[in-house]
Each structure stands twice: as C-alpha cells, then as structure tokens.
C-alpha positions in Angstrom: -12.0 -22.6 7.8 -12.1 -19.1 9.4 -11.7 -16.2 7.0 -8.6 -15.1 8.9 -7.2 -18.6 9.4 -3.5 -19.0 8.9 -4.3 -21.8 6.4 -3.5 -20.7 2.9 -6.6 -21.1 0.6 -6.0 -23.7 -2.1 -7.5 -21.3 -4.7 -4.4 -19.1 -4.3 -1.8 -21.8 -5.1 -1.8 -21.2 -8.9 -0.6 -17.7 -8.2 2.2 -18.4 -5.8 4.8 -19.2 -8.4 5.9 -21.4 -11.3 7.7 -24.0 -9.3 7.1 -26.1 -6.2 9.9 -24.2 -4.5 8.2 -20.9 -5.2 4.9 -22.2 -3.8 6.6 -23.6 -0.7 8.5 -20.3 -0.1 5.3 -18.3 -0.3 3.4 -20.7 1.9 6.1 -20.5 4.5 6.0 -16.7 4.4 2.2 -16.8 4.7 2.5 -18.8 8.0 5.3 -16.6 9.3 3.5 -13.4 8.8 0.2 -14.8 10.2 2.0 -15.9 13.3 3.8 -12.5 13.6 0.5 -10.6 13.3 -1.2 -12.8 15.9 1.7 -12.4 18.4 2.9 -8.9 17.9 0.3 -6.9 16.0 -3.0 -8.0 17.6 -2.1 -6.8 21.1 -1.0 -3.5 19.8 -4.0 -3.0 17.5 -6.2 -2.6 20.6 -3.8 0.1 22.0 -3.6 1.8 18.6 -7.3 2.1 18.5 -7.6 3.4 22.0 -5.0 6.1 21.4 -5.6 7.5 17.9 -3.4 10.5 18.5 -0.3 8.4 19.0 1.9 7.4 16.1 2.6 3.7 16.2 6.4 3.1 16.0 7.0 -0.3 17.7 5.2 -2.3 15.0 7.3 -0.5 12.3 10.4 -1.4 14.2 9.4 -5.1 14.4 8.6 -5.3 10.7 11.8 -3.5 9.8 13.8 -5.9 11.9 12.5 -8.7 9.7 13.5 -6.9 6.5 10.0 -6.6 5.3 10.3 -3.0 4.1 12.8 -4.4 1.6 10.7 -7.3 0.4 11.2 -6.3 -3.3 14.7 -5.1 -2.9 17.4 -7.3 -4.4 19.9 -9.2 -2.3 22.7 -7.1 -3.7 21.3 -4.2 -1.7 20.4 -6.2 1.4 16.8 -7.0 0.6 14.7 -10.1 0.3 14.3 -9.9 -3.5 11.0 -11.7 -3.2 8.6 -10.0 -5.6 5.1 -8.7 -5.6 3.3 -11.9 -4.5 5.4 -12.0 -1.4 4.7 -8.3 -0.8 1.0 -8.9 -1.1 1.2 -11.8 1.4 2.9 -9.4 3.9 0.4 -6.6 3.6 -2.6 -8.8 3.4 -1.9 -11.0 6.4 -1.0 -8.1 8.6 -4.1 -6.2 7.5 -6.3 -9.1 8.7 -5.2 -8.1 12.2 -4.5 -4.4 11.8 -5.0 -2.3 8.7 -3.1 0.5 10.3 0.0 -1.7 10.7 -0.4 -2.9 7.1 -0.6 0.7 6.0 2.7 1.5 7.6 4.3 -1.3 5.6 2.7 -0.6 2.3 3.3 3.2 2.4 7.1 2.7 2.5 7.0 0.0 -0.2 5.7 2.5 -2.8 8.8 4.9 -2.8 11.0 1.8 -2.5 9.4 0.7 -5.8 10.2 4.1 -7.3 13.8 3.8 -6.4 14.0 0.3 -7.8 12.6 1.4 -11.1 14.2 4.9 -11.5 17.2 5.4 -9.2 20.7 5.0 -10.5 22.8 2.1 -9.2 24.7 4.5 -6.9 21.5 5.9 -5.5 20.2 2.4 -4.8 23.4 1.6 -3.0 23.0 4.8 -0.9 19.4 4.3 0.2 18.2 0.7 -0.2 20.6 -1.0 2.2 19.3 1.4 4.9 15.7 0.5 4.0 16.7 -3.2 4.2 18.3 -2.9 7.7 15.3 -0.9 9.0 17.2 2.4 9.6 15.4 4.3 6.8 11.6 4.4 6.3 10.4 6.3 3.3 7.3 8.2 2.2 6.2 9.3 -1.3 4.9 12.9 -1.4 2.7 13.7 -4.4 -0.7 14.9 -3.0 -1.1 18.6 -2.2 -3.6 20.7 -0.2 -5.0 22.5 -3.3 -4.4 20.0 -6.1 -5.2 16.8 -4.2 -4.1 13.8 -6.1 -4.2 15.6 -9.5 -0.5 15.2 -10.5 -0.9 17.7 -13.3 -1.9 20.3 -10.7 1.2 20.1 -8.5 2.3 23.5 -7.3 5.4 22.6 -5.3 8.3 24.0 -7.3 12.0 23.1 -7.6 14.5 25.5 -9.0 18.1 24.8 -10.0 20.7 26.7 -8.0 24.2 25.5 -9.1 24.7 21.9 -8.0 21.6 22.0 -5.8 17.8 22.3 -6.2 15.6 24.6 -4.0 12.2 23.1 -3.3 9.2 25.1 -1.9 5.6 24.0 -1.4 3.3 21.8 0.7 2.4 18.1 0.6 -0.5 16.4 2.4 -2.0 13.0 3.1 1.6 11.6 3.1 1.7 8.1 4.5 4.3 7.6 7.2 4.9 11.4 7.3 6.0 11.1 11.0 8.0 7.9 10.6 9.9 8.4 7.4 13.4 9.8 7.5 13.3 10.6 3.8 10.6 11.6 1.4 10.3 11.1 -2.4 8.9 14.5 -3.4 7.5 15.2 -6.8 7.8 18.9 -7.7 7.4 21.2 -10.7 10.6 22.0 -12.5 9.2 23.6 -15.7 7.4 26.9 -16.2 3.6 26.9 -16.2 2.2 25.9 -19.5 4.8 23.2 -20.2 2.9 19.9 -20.8 2.7 17.8 -17.7 4.8 14.9 -19.0 7.9 17.2 -19.0 7.1 19.5 -16.1 7.7 17.4 -13.0 10.8 15.8 -11.3 11.2 13.5 -8.4 13.6 14.3 -5.5 14.7 12.4 -2.4 14.4 14.9 0.5 15.7 13.8 3.9 13.6 14.7 6.9 16.4 16.7 8.6 16.8 19.1 5.7 16.6 22.7 6.8 13.3 24.3 5.8 11.3 21.0 6.0 8.6 21.2 8.7 6.2 18.4 9.5 2.8 19.3 11.0 1.6 17.7 14.2 0.0 14.3 13.7 -3.8 14.4 13.4 -5.7 11.1 13.6 -8.0 10.3 10.7 -11.4 8.5 10.6 -9.6 5.1 10.8 -6.2 3.6 10.6 -5.4 4.8 14.1 -1.7 4.6 14.8 -0.9 5.2 11.1 0.2 8.7 10.2 -0.8 10.4 6.9 0.0 14.0 7.5 1.2 17.3 6.0 4.6 18.8 5.6 5.8 22.1 4.2 9.0 22.9 2.3 10.4 26.4 2.6 13.3 26.7 0.2 14.6 23.3 1.1 18.0 22.6 -0.6 18.9 19.1 -1.9 22.0 18.1 -4.0 21.5 17.5 -7.7 22.3 13.8 -7.1 19.1 13.5 -5.1 17.1 13.7 -8.3 15.4 10.3 -8.9 15.1 9.5 -12.5 15.7 12.1 -15.2 14.7 15.8 -14.9 11.2 16.0 -16.2 10.4 12.4 -15.4 8.5 13.0 -12.2 5.1 12.1 -13.8 6.5 8.7 -14.8 7.9 8.1 -11.3 4.6 8.9 -9.7 2.3 7.1 -12.1 4.3 3.9 -12.3 4.7 3.7 -8.5 1.0 4.2 -8.1 0.1 1.5 -10.5 2.8 -1.1 -9.8 2.9 -0.6 -6.0 0.2 1.6 -4.7 -2.8 -0.1 -6.2 -1.9 -3.7 -5.5 -0.8 -2.7 -1.9 -4.2 -1.1 -1.3 -5.9 -4.2 -2.8 -4.0 -6.2 -0.2 -5.1 -3.9 2.7 -8.7 -4.1 1.5 -8.5 -7.9 1.4 -7.2 -8.1 4.9 -10.0 -5.9 6.2 -12.5 -7.9 4.2 -11.5 -11.2 5.7 -11.6 -9.7 9.2 -15.1 -8.4 8.5 -16.4 -11.8 7.4 -14.7 -13.6 10.3 -16.2 -11.2 12.8 -19.7 -11.5 11.3 -19.8 -15.3 11.1 -18.4 -15.6 14.6 -21.1 -13.3 15.9 -24.0 -15.0 14.1 -22.9 -18.5 15.2 -22.7 -17.4 18.8 -25.9 -15.5 19.1 -29.0 -17.6 20.2 -32.3 -17.1 18.4 -35.4 -19.3 18.1 -33.9 -22.6 19.6 -30.9 -22.2 17.4 -28.4 -19.5 16.3 -28.7 -16.4 14.2 -26.6 -18.2 11.6 -29.4 -20.7 11.0 -31.7 -18.0 9.6 -32.0 -18.2 5.8 -32.3 -14.4 5.4 -29.0 -13.9 7.3 -27.2 -16.7 5.5 -28.2 -15.0 2.2 -26.4 -11.8 3.3 -23.4 -13.7 4.5 -23.3 -15.7 1.3 -22.9 -12.5 -0.6 -20.1 -11.4 1.6 -18.3 -14.7 1.1 -18.7 -14.5 -2.7 -17.2 -11.0 -2.8 -14.3 -12.0 -0.5 -13.4 -15.0 -2.6 -13.4 -13.0 -5.8 -11.4 -10.2 -4.2 -8.8 -12.7 -3.0 -8.3 -14.1 -6.5 -8.1 -10.7 -8.1 -5.5 -9.4 -5.6 -3.2 -12.4 -6.1 -3.7 -13.1 -9.8 -2.7 -9.5 -10.7 0.5 -9.5 -8.7 1.3 -13.0 -10.1 1.1 -11.5 -13.6 3.3 -8.6 -12.4 6.0 -11.0 -11.1 5.9 -12.8 -14.4 6.7 -9.6 -16.3 3.4 -9.7 -18.1 1.3 -6.7 -19.1 -1.2 -6.2 -16.3 -1.8 -2.6 -15.5 -5.5 -2.9 -15.9 -5.6 -6.0 -13.7 -3.8 -4.1 -10.9 -6.2 -1.2 -11.2 -9.2 -3.6 -11.1 -7.9 -5.4 -8.1 -7.7 -2.1 -6.2 -11.0 -0.8 -7.4 -13.1 -3.9 -6.8 -11.2 -4.9 -3.8 -12.2 -1.7 -2.0 -15.7 -1.7 -3.4 -16.4 -5.3 -2.4 -14.9 -4.9 1.1 -16.8 -1.7 1.7 -20.1 -3.4 0.7 -19.4 -6.3 3.0 -18.4 -4.0 5.9 -21.8 -2.2 5.5 -23.6 -5.5 5.4 -21.8 -6.6 8.5 -22.8 -3.4 10.3 -26.4 -4.1 9.5 -26.2 -7.8 10.4 -24.8 -6.9 13.8 -27.6 -4.5 14.7 -26.9 -2.2 17.6 -23.9 -4.2 18.7 -22.0 -2.8 15.7 -22.3 0.7 17.3 -20.4 -0.3 20.4 -17.2 1.7 20.4 -15.0 -1.1 21.6 -16.2 -3.7 19.1 -13.8 -4.6 16.3 -16.3 -4.2 13.5 -16.6 -0.4 14.0 -12.8 -0.2 13.5 -13.0 -2.3 10.3 -15.8 -0.1 8.9 -13.7 3.0 9.5 -10.5 1.5 8.2 -11.9 0.5 4.8 -12.8 4.1 4.0 -9.1 4.8 3.8 -8.5 2.5 0.8 -10.7 4.4 -1.5 -8.9 7.8 -2.2 -5.2 6.8 -2.4 -3.7 5.8 -5.8 -6.9 7.0 -7.5 -10.5 7.1 -6.5 -13.1 4.8 -8.0 -13.9 7.2 -10.7 -10.3 7.4 -11.8 -10.0 3.6 -11.8 -13.1 3.3 -14.0 -11.7 5.8 -16.4 -8.5 3.9 -16.6 -10.4 0.7 -17.1 -12.4 2.3 -19.9 -9.0 3.3 -21.5 -8.2 -0.4 -21.5 -11.6 -1.3 -23.0 -11.0 1.1 -25.8 -7.4 -0.1 -26.2 -6.2 3.4 -25.4 -4.0 2.6 -22.4 -0.8 3.0 -24.4 1.6 3.1 -21.4 1.9 -0.3 -19.8 4.2 0.1 -16.8 4.0 -3.5 -15.9 5.5 -4.4 -19.3 7.8 -1.4 -19.7 9.5 -1.9 -16.3 9.5 -5.7 -16.4 13.2 -5.8 -17.2 13.9 -3.5 -14.3 12.2 -5.6 -11.6 14.7 -6.4 -8.9 14.0 -10.1 -8.6 14.4 -10.7 -12.3 17.5 -8.6 -12.9 20.9 -10.4 -12.6 23.1 -9.3 -9.7 25.7 -6.9 -11.2 28.2 -7.8 -8.5 28.1 -11.5 -9.3 31.1 -13.0 -11.1 
C-alpha cells in the first residue's frame, strides 16, 4: 500500500470513534478528502510552487464550499460538528498532496477553536455561520516582530475608549493574513508589570477596520501559496462586544487554542508531508535500475527506508490517538504536544534521509522532494518550538502541568454540547 494511498490504514481504526457509525463516517470522510486532494489540489500544487509570490485563493474557496473551515463548528451555527479526528483527517489528507493548502485550512481552524471555547453565544451566532458558509476566513494574531511567539512579551496595546477599544501594534507570521477577513488579535490591556495571566485580552478585528494595514505578501522558504505575513494596527477601533472571552483572559485564549488546535493541526500537516516523502522515496528507489535489479533491492538503502517507515507509522498513531482522546473529553494536553513535537521531528529526519537517498536528483528544482523538504521546516516554529514542547513535556513528567485545557474545556466542545435551540 502506497504511503499516500486513499486506503485508510487499519491501525487507525481504534481512533476513529466509539461506534461503527463513527468509524464509517470518518472512513467516508477519509476517501472524500483524498479524492478532493487528487482532483483539485494536486494540479494547483504545481502552480503554487511555480509562483511563490502569489497567494492561493481558489483552493481556499473550494474547501470553504465544502464547509471544511467549520468542521468543528456545531450544526446550530451551520457547521459540521464533526470533532478533532475529522479535523485531523481533513488536514492530513490534504497535506499529503499540498502542505500549503493544508496550512490554509488549519490556520483558520485555530481561531475558530478560540471562538468555540470563549465567545458568547451571540458572538458565535455573528461569526461562525459566516465561517461555515465560507464567506469569512479567520486568522489568529499573537506573534510579534520583537516578542516572537513569547506571549508574555506582547507589546500590542488596547485601551478602553467609552464603548470601544483602541488597538495599536504590529503582528507578524500570521497565517492567512491576506485571506482572512477578520483576525483574532491578542493585545495588552494592563499596565506593564501586571502579571501576564491578567494582562492580555483577545479581540476580533475585521480586516476593513480603519487603521489596519497588511504588508505585501512575501513568500517563505516553503508552503508556497500560503500567506503568513505581517499587519500593523494604528489606533484601530473595535466595539466592546468584539472582546472574545473576558477582559484579561487573552493568555488563556491564546494558550488553549495553541494546544487544542494549533499543535494537533501541525501534527497533521507534518504527517501528510511525511507520507509524501516516503511515497516519493520508495517510488524512486523501485524505479531506478542498479546491478541487474533496482536500488530498492540494496540492503543499505532498505535499512534507511525501514527507519523512515518506522517513524511514519509511529507519527500516524500519535497524531490520531491524541485527537481521539481530545474528542472523548479526556486529559491529553501532553499527548497533543508530543504529537506535534515528534511528528515534526520524525518527518524532518525522514525528509533529510530522503534527500540523501535521492542523491543529486533531490536537488532538481522541479522535483517534489525539494518542496517537501522546504515545507516541513514550517511546522517547527508555530505553536511552540521543539524546546518549548520539551519543557512542557517535562512539566508533565514532574506532574507540574496544572492547567489541562483538554479537560477544562471538554464540556465546551461543540460536538458534545447539546444544541440550545433544540426543543
């Protein structure tokens, strides 16, 4: 079975749900997304790679038309209400064909998660149906030019002015910066010196707000077609009811969204890249003649490929097991962190092995492996670098990870909560 085959690996079935209906539903989604990626994403992936300065919009429109940006949004707000396993299937299967297209999807799903967990019912009714019908893509804006991903170092400020807030500052490396029509911005609402847990607040800032300017798109090392840019806020005014969560709760909004959505999403992107790397490598080695046989017959090369396959199978289990626990409402923050950390690390190792196994052919600009090697670099920094993940895992080892967002917000997950409009 090819690494990128549309066939669902049997090892994943225990993580696809508690009932036969759950498993069947997820398997159907697996095949649907795989077919979509082959038909609609694969042809565009080549064009996206050839024109790195162009922001890909058509793939976003096609995914939006299928309601996939609202995969975790409850039916009451027009979404699929399908949960994190379904979300992982979407991101993973698209990433097998184009990590850039998968990045477009996963980047909007993070602020959607923040709204599900912290927005009021009225706010959800205002924004989530537009996410579900594809008319509103979102971004989450935490990272800054000086502070980087250090949330405690955020310098963007928000000051109260009557029934409005005035926001000033800069954000960078913002996924979907040029596609999003609204941005979930985390800003400082307390004086310097106030402890971080009370200093920050999250705001929804629409892209057409006066004073919000988005810098021109600049392509990165990889993920060509995906935009992760910078925007500046010069005394941007938003109404008080654009505050998401309580005032001073911005740290919780950012951290929980990163753990419950950002990390498993990136694990799924890494997994898709990893599968494509193994598929490209095995296809090449089987097709390349050497010594009255193929390169794939050489034990020294089979040893390297065996290591790649071992890492791939382990990463696949970690990615799906962790989100299965999340869908069950079980405490799994460390599992989500581990899936992101090892998922990237293992995929990056396999990508480097693949480059070496391909020899000079790997350096050909038009060959897919070069794209995969560059794309995997982009799953390391977001939602915490490897060092940050290891520190958080050490907290778990010492039983010091006192906040368990997976457990704390289990009652708020959209697919488990009763529909308040039901009779």
